[in-house]
Structure formats: C-alpha cells, structure tokens
C-alpha positions in Angstrom: 110.0 86.2 78.1 111.5 86.0 74.6 114.6 88.0 73.7 116.6 90.4 75.8 115.2 92.1 78.9 114.9 95.9 78.2 116.1 97.6 81.3 116.4 101.2 82.4 118.5 102.6 85.3 117.3 105.4 87.6 120.4 106.9 89.3 123.6 107.2 87.3 126.0 107.5 90.3 125.6 104.2 92.2 123.8 102.9 89.1 127.0 103.0 87.1 127.8 99.6 88.7 124.6 98.1 87.3 125.1 100.0 84.0 128.5 98.4 83.5 126.9 94.9 84.0 124.0 95.6 81.7 126.2 96.8 78.9 128.0 93.4 78.9 125.2 91.0 79.8 124.0 88.8 77.0 120.4 88.7 78.1 119.9 92.4 78.9 119.4 95.5 76.7 120.1 98.8 78.5 117.6 101.3 77.0 117.4 104.3 79.2 119.2 106.1 82.1 117.8 108.9 84.3 119.6 111.2 86.7 119.0 114.8 87.7 122.8 115.5 87.8 123.8 116.0 84.2 127.5 115.2 84.6 126.7 111.7 86.0 124.2 111.2 83.2 126.6 112.2 80.5 129.3 109.9 82.0 126.9 106.9 81.8 125.9 107.9 78.3 129.5 108.0 77.2 130.1 104.5 78.7 127.1 103.2 76.6 128.5 104.9 73.5 131.8 103.2 74.0 130.0 99.9 74.2 128.2 100.7 70.9 124.8 101.7 72.3 122.8 104.8 71.9 120.6 105.3 74.9 117.8 107.6 75.9 119.1 109.9 78.7 116.6 111.6 80.9 116.9 114.3 83.6 113.3 114.0 84.5 111.8 110.8 86.0 108.4 111.3 84.5 109.9 111.2 81.0 112.0 108.2 81.9 108.9 106.5 83.4 107.1 106.6 80.0 110.0 104.9 78.2 109.4 101.4 76.8 111.2 99.1 79.2 110.5 95.8 80.9 112.4 96.5 84.1 114.0 99.2 86.1 117.1 99.3 88.3 116.5 101.8 91.2 119.8 103.3 92.2 118.4 106.6 93.3 118.4 107.9 96.9 118.2 105.1 99.4 115.2 106.4 101.3 113.1 106.7 98.1 113.4 103.2 96.7 110.1 101.9 98.0 107.9 104.7 96.6 109.4 104.4 93.1 109.4 100.6 93.2 105.7 100.5 94.1 104.8 102.8 91.2 106.9 100.9 88.7 105.6 97.5 89.8 102.0 98.8 89.4 102.9 100.0 85.9 103.9 96.4 85.0 107.7 96.7 85.3 110.1 94.4 87.2 112.2 96.2 89.8 115.8 95.7 91.1 116.1 97.9 94.2 119.5 99.1 95.5 119.7 99.4 99.3 117.5 100.1 101.3 114.1 98.5 100.6 111.9 100.9 102.6 112.0 103.9 104.9 108.9 103.1 107.0 106.9 100.1 108.1 104.0 101.4 106.0 106.2 101.4 102.9 107.2 97.8 103.8 103.6 96.6 103.7 102.8 98.6 100.5 105.9 97.3 98.7 105.1 93.7 99.5 101.5 94.1 98.3 102.6 95.8 95.1 104.8 92.8 94.3 102.0 90.3 95.1 99.4 92.2 93.1 101.6 92.9 90.1 103.1 89.5 89.8 106.3 91.1 88.7 109.8 90.3 89.9 111.2 92.4 92.7 114.9 91.8 93.6 117.0 93.4 96.3 120.5 94.4 95.4 122.2 93.8 98.7 125.5 93.1 97.1 127.3 92.1 100.3 125.3 88.9 100.2 127.3 88.1 97.1 130.8 88.8 98.1 133.0 85.8 97.2 133.4 84.8 100.9 129.7 85.4 101.9 128.5 83.5 98.8 130.8 80.6 99.7 129.6 80.7 103.3 126.0 80.4 102.1 126.8 77.4 99.9 128.7 75.6 102.7 125.9 76.4 105.2 123.3 75.0 102.8 125.3 71.8 102.6 125.0 71.5 106.4 128.7 71.6 107.0 128.5 73.5 110.3 125.0 72.5 111.4 122.3 74.9 112.5 123.2 78.5 113.3 123.4 79.4 117.0 125.2 82.8 116.8 126.4 85.1 114.1 128.1 88.5 113.7 127.9 90.9 110.8 130.1 94.0 110.7 130.1 96.9 108.3 132.4 99.6 109.6 132.8 102.4 107.1 133.9 105.8 108.3 132.5 108.1 105.6 133.6 111.4 107.1 136.3 112.1 104.4 134.0 111.3 101.5 130.9 112.9 103.0 131.0 115.9 100.5 131.1 113.4 97.6 128.1 111.5 98.8 125.8 114.3 100.1 126.8 117.2 97.7 126.1 119.7 100.5 122.4 119.0 100.4 120.9 119.9 103.8 118.1 117.4 103.4 120.1 114.6 101.8 118.9 111.3 103.1 122.3 110.5 104.6 122.1 113.7 106.7 118.6 112.8 107.9 119.1 109.1 108.6 119.1 107.5 112.1 122.0 105.4 113.3 120.4 101.9 112.6 118.9 102.8 109.2 121.7 101.6 107.0 121.8 98.1 108.4 121.5 95.6 105.5 125.2 95.4 104.7 125.7 93.8 108.1 122.4 92.0 108.7 121.7 90.9 105.1 124.5 88.4 104.7 123.7 86.7 108.0 120.1 86.2 106.9 121.1 85.2 103.4 123.7 82.7 104.5 121.5 81.0 107.1 118.1 81.3 105.4 116.6 82.3 108.7 114.0 85.0 109.5 114.3 87.7 112.3 111.7 87.6 115.0 113.0 90.2 117.5 115.5 93.1 117.6 117.1 95.2 120.3 118.9 98.3 119.2 121.8 100.3 120.6 123.7 103.4 119.5 127.2 104.6 120.5 127.9 108.1 121.7 128.7 110.8 119.0 132.3 111.3 118.0 132.8 115.0 118.8 136.2 115.2 117.2 134.9 115.1 113.6 134.4 118.4 111.9 130.8 119.4 111.3 129.7 117.9 107.9 125.9 118.0 108.3 125.0 114.5 109.6 122.1 115.2 112.0 122.7 112.1 114.1 126.4 113.0 114.4 129.2 110.5 113.8 128.2 107.3 115.6 127.5 103.6 115.1 124.4 101.5 115.3 124.1 98.1 116.8 121.3 95.5 116.4 120.9 92.3 118.4 118.6 90.1 116.3 116.9 86.9 117.4 116.2 84.5 114.6 113.3 82.2 114.2 115.3 79.2 115.4 116.4 81.0 118.6 119.9 82.0 117.3 121.3 85.4 118.1 122.9 87.8 115.6 125.0 90.9 116.4 125.0 93.6 113.7 127.3 96.6 113.9 127.6 99.4 111.3 128.5 103.0 110.9 131.2 105.6 111.6 133.9 104.0 113.7 137.6 104.8 113.2 139.2 101.9 111.3 141.1 101.9 108.1 140.6 100.0 106.0 136.9 99.6 106.9 135.7 96.2 108.2 133.3 94.0 106.3 133.3 90.8 108.3 131.0 87.9 109.0 131.0 85.0 111.5 128.6 82.1 111.7 128.7 79.7 114.6 126.7 76.5 114.1 125.9 73.4 116.1 128.8 71.5 114.4 131.3 74.1 113.4 131.9 77.7 112.4 132.8 80.0 109.5 134.4 83.4 109.6 135.9 85.8 107.1 139.3 87.4 107.5 139.2 90.8 109.4 142.2 92.6 108.2 142.0 92.2 104.4 139.6 94.6 102.7 136.6 92.7 101.2 137.1 94.7 98.0 140.7 93.5 97.4 141.5 92.3 93.9 141.2 88.6 93.0 144.0 86.6 94.6 144.1 88.9 97.6 140.5 88.7 98.7 139.8 87.8 102.3 140.4 84.3 103.5 137.6 82.2 104.8 138.2 80.0 107.9 135.9 77.0 108.3 135.9 74.6 111.3 133.9 71.4 111.2 133.7 69.2 114.2 134.1 65.5 113.7 132.7 62.5 115.5 134.6 63.5 118.7 133.7 66.6 120.7 136.0 69.5 120.1 138.0 67.6 117.5 137.6 68.4 113.8 139.1 70.0 110.7 140.0 73.6 110.0 140.4 75.1 106.5 141.7 78.5 105.6 141.6 79.5 102.0 140.6 82.3 99.6 137.3 81.4 97.9 137.8 83.1 94.6 135.0 83.8 92.1 131.9 81.7 92.6 131.4 79.0 89.9 127.9 80.4 89.0 128.3 82.4 85.8 132.0 82.5 86.7 133.3 83.6 83.3 131.0 86.6 83.3 131.5 87.4 87.0 135.3 87.6 86.7 134.8 90.8 84.6 133.5 92.7 87.5 135.6 93.3 90.6 133.9 96.2 92.4 132.8 95.6 96.1 134.7 92.3 96.3 133.2 91.1 93.0 129.7 91.2 94.5 128.2 93.9 92.2 127.7 91.6 89.3 125.4 89.1 91.0 122.4 91.1 92.1 121.8 92.4 88.5 122.6 89.0 87.0 120.2 87.0 89.2 117.5 89.7 88.7 117.7 89.1 84.9 117.8 85.3 85.5 114.7 85.5 87.6 112.8 87.5 85.1 113.7 84.9 82.5 112.5 82.1 84.8 115.9 80.5 85.2 116.6 78.4 88.3 119.7 80.4 89.5 117.5 83.6 89.6 114.8 81.8 91.5 117.3 80.5 94.1 119.7 83.4 94.6 117.8 86.6 93.8 116.7 88.3 97.1 112.9 88.6 97.1 110.8 91.3 98.6 110.1 89.3 101.8 113.8 88.8 102.6 114.6 92.3 101.6 112.0 93.7 104.0 113.2 91.4 106.8 116.7 92.9 106.3 115.6 96.5 106.3 112.9 96.6 109.0 115.4 95.2 111.6 117.0 98.6 111.5 113.7 100.5 111.6 112.6 98.6 114.6 116.0 98.7 116.3 115.7 102.5 116.4 112.3 102.2 118.0 114.0 100.0 120.5 116.7 102.6 121.2 114.1 105.3 121.6 112.2 103.0 124.1 115.3 102.5 126.2 116.6 99.5 124.4 113.4 97.5 124.8 113.0 94.4 122.6 110.9 94.9 119.5 109.1 92.0 117.8 109.8 91.8 114.1 106.6 91.0 112.2 106.4 88.4 109.5 104.9 90.5 106.7 104.5 87.4 104.6 101.5 86.8 106.8 98.7 89.1 105.6 97.1 89.0 109.0 100.2 90.8 110.5 100.2 93.7 108.0 97.3 95.9 109.2 99.1 96.8 112.4 101.8 98.5 110.3 99.9 99.7 107.3 99.7 103.3 108.4 103.0 103.5 110.4 105.1 106.2 108.8 107.4 107.0 111.7 110.8 108.0 110.5 113.3 110.9 110.5 112.4 112.3 107.1 110.2 115.5 107.4 108.9 114.9 103.9 107.3 111.7 105.0 106.5 112.1 108.7 104.9 114.9 110.6 104.0 115.6 114.2 104.7 112.7 116.6 105.6 110.5 113.6 108.7 112.6 112.9 111.5 111.1 115.0 114.8 112.7 116.0 117.9 111.5 114.1 119.6 110.6 117.4 117.9 109.6 120.7 119.3 112.7 122.4 117.9 114.9 119.6 119.0 115.9 116.1 122.1 118.0 115.6 121.4 121.3 113.8 123.9 123.1 111.7 123.9 126.5 110.1 123.6 126.7 106.3 127.3 127.7 106.2 128.2 124.1 107.0 126.3 122.7 104.0 127.8 125.5 101.8 131.3 124.4 102.8 130.5 120.8 102.2 129.2 121.7 98.7 132.4 123.7 98.0 134.5 120.7 99.0 132.4 118.4 96.7 132.7 120.8 93.7 136.5 120.9 94.3 136.7 117.2 93.8 138.5 116.8 97.2 137.7 114.9 100.4 137.0 116.5 103.7 140.0 116.7 106.0 
C-alpha cells in the first residue's frame, strides 16, 4: 500500500486511546470518528483539531461506514465487535478489533471466514499482551530461556463497582450488565497464549459466589469472578482468573513455568505504573545442575521495537500503543506487523475459552473441548451456535442465564440511580 493508511475509529470512549496513537503515527491518517454519544465525539474531534486535523465526525454508523477509509478501529461495545468486523471486512476494509473478538461460537466461525474470504488484515487489540513485562516474557520465552511451558497463571482482578456508572451509563441492557462471569477473559488468557505461542484444546470453568455486600448496580450476574483452567496443545495447564474481587490496586499478573525455568511479574505494583516504577519481572533459569541456576529481577522498560514512538504512550502500562502500531505495520506488509499483530485465529482462541468455560460451568464444571477453528472441518459443528446471555442475539433455549443460579433482576429505579451517578461525574460509593 502506497502512502498513509486512512483509518476511521468507531467508538470515541475506549477509542480515544487508538485516536491518540493515530494522531501521531507517521504511517496513519485518521479520517473519521463515530460515536452515538456527542460529548465523547466532540472530545475526540477537539483532540484532532489540536493536532492540526479536521475530521469527519459521525453519530450514525451508516454514514461513517460510507466514508472513504482503508481500515477501521472497532472500539464500540465489546459484544458487538464481531458483527461490525464481519461487515467491514466484506466491504474491503482492514479491521482492528478491541476486546472481545466474538460473543458466540457462530460469530467466531463467521468472523474467521470473513477474514479468509476478504484477504484483509484483522488484528486483535488485546493490549495486555503488549505490556512491557508481558512483551519481555514473550521475547525471552521465544529464545528458549525457560524451556517449554508446563504451567501458567494469568490474573486480571479489577473491581469495577465504583466506576460501574461511568462504564454502563445506567443502560439496563448494556453489555456489561448482561455478560456472564467468564466472558471478559482475554486480559488474563491472552498473554499466556501470546507468550507461549500455544493453542488451547480444553477448558473447565468455575465461578465464585456473588458478593452480596455490593450495592445493586445492575450487573445481572452479580459481583463475582470467573476462573478458567485451560489445557494447551502441549499438555500444559493454565489458570485464568478475572473479575470483581476486592483488591486495590487491581492485579494484572502473569506466571510462566517452563521445563528449564520460570518467569513471573511483580504482584504488588500496578501494571499501569509510570515508566521507572513499572512491575519487576523475575526470571529463573536452571543451569547444568538440577535446582541450580540464575535468578534475575529487573524492570523491563519500553520494548526496543518502535521504542522512540512507544515512549510517548503510557496508558495501560505502555501497552496501548502496540496493537494499533502493529496493525498498521501488518497492513503495510512489514515484518513486525506480521510477527506481533494478533491474528483472527489467535484472537478467537483467546475469546472462545471464556464462552466454552461458561458452558462448562452450566454443565457442572465438565471439561469442554476447544475446537481448532483454523481447521475448516471443525467449523460446521459451531456455525449455528448462538448460545449467549444477550437477548438481542439468543432466544429460547439459546438464551443463557447470566449466572448459573439465574440472572439477577433489578427494578428500573436501580438503573435510573446509576445513570444519575454517571451524569454527576462521580463514582458509586
């Protein structure tokens, strides 16, 4: 592709992160932004004006869809990424999808086939794969420093109760209110797969009890946490835990145990700490003698890849720059994009672990095989599987409860109160 990549952003709230990268990226031209919420749209437009750009701002997706652009960043509602991605791919646009890749198994199949049929670039913006310590862990694992993975842990503990009004706006049918406990799983599972390069083959799901001390905020599963035990294609086991547990600051932590050593990130320093105070990484490498080796503890710092540009972006532990950067690099056919951009197959692997883990929970924690949807022969079994907790997508027996004991129901007054808190600009207490 000659010249800059013309890119639009759908979703100006979470999309503001990508917008900030695009405004300063030498190979990208931000051309349009779409969001139904006018204040967020105007904020994004103002940022573009300050950078010397005049953009097209749309409140309606259909108008945005018709804009001349090579690629689109999807930062809209997390349960709607697949449907918009499929449509955009079939229209000839490249797609960068924020989390999550799909809401149902049927969407997973359709998304993969839309990428294959279109020949366009699909990239998954699982930013936690690109935190400075997780990126470093991937590089060291690829060099074979700890051998082959045997066991891993990924932890994303984020108690969102205080900020619930600011991320759901009092919308009764907001995707966050309708999600099941293992849905939002790729912050914990994604880095383990990215670091090791392995594929999941089986998952067993678990869910904690609800926390009844939290004031009603509209989450139909209640305040709880999801857990996945994932078996990888080499026999290794991964434990993933994520959700609403009481811990401040939240925990974003990863551990990889190999046949010749281990790596783990520091637990009590926030992963979004400023440069110089980011979490330490501890690496143990066994030597020629059993149980005798070397241990290193250090703060990785900004990855060397595109380091000068990456240092300008510090949100989410510096990780928000790389998904957008590698997406652009892959469109341009550059090696870094080919290597580090998360493709549709890896994205779907990360996401369907959570979907199938919930099936496991509903079946009494029974093991569930994770299909390899790279294999066309495996797709037909899932092509029409729309089971989920979203009543706009699933009906009848396909509509699942948001919690194995049944969805919690709230009066409209709860959502009215949440909306009032959001409009006041305050957090829930």
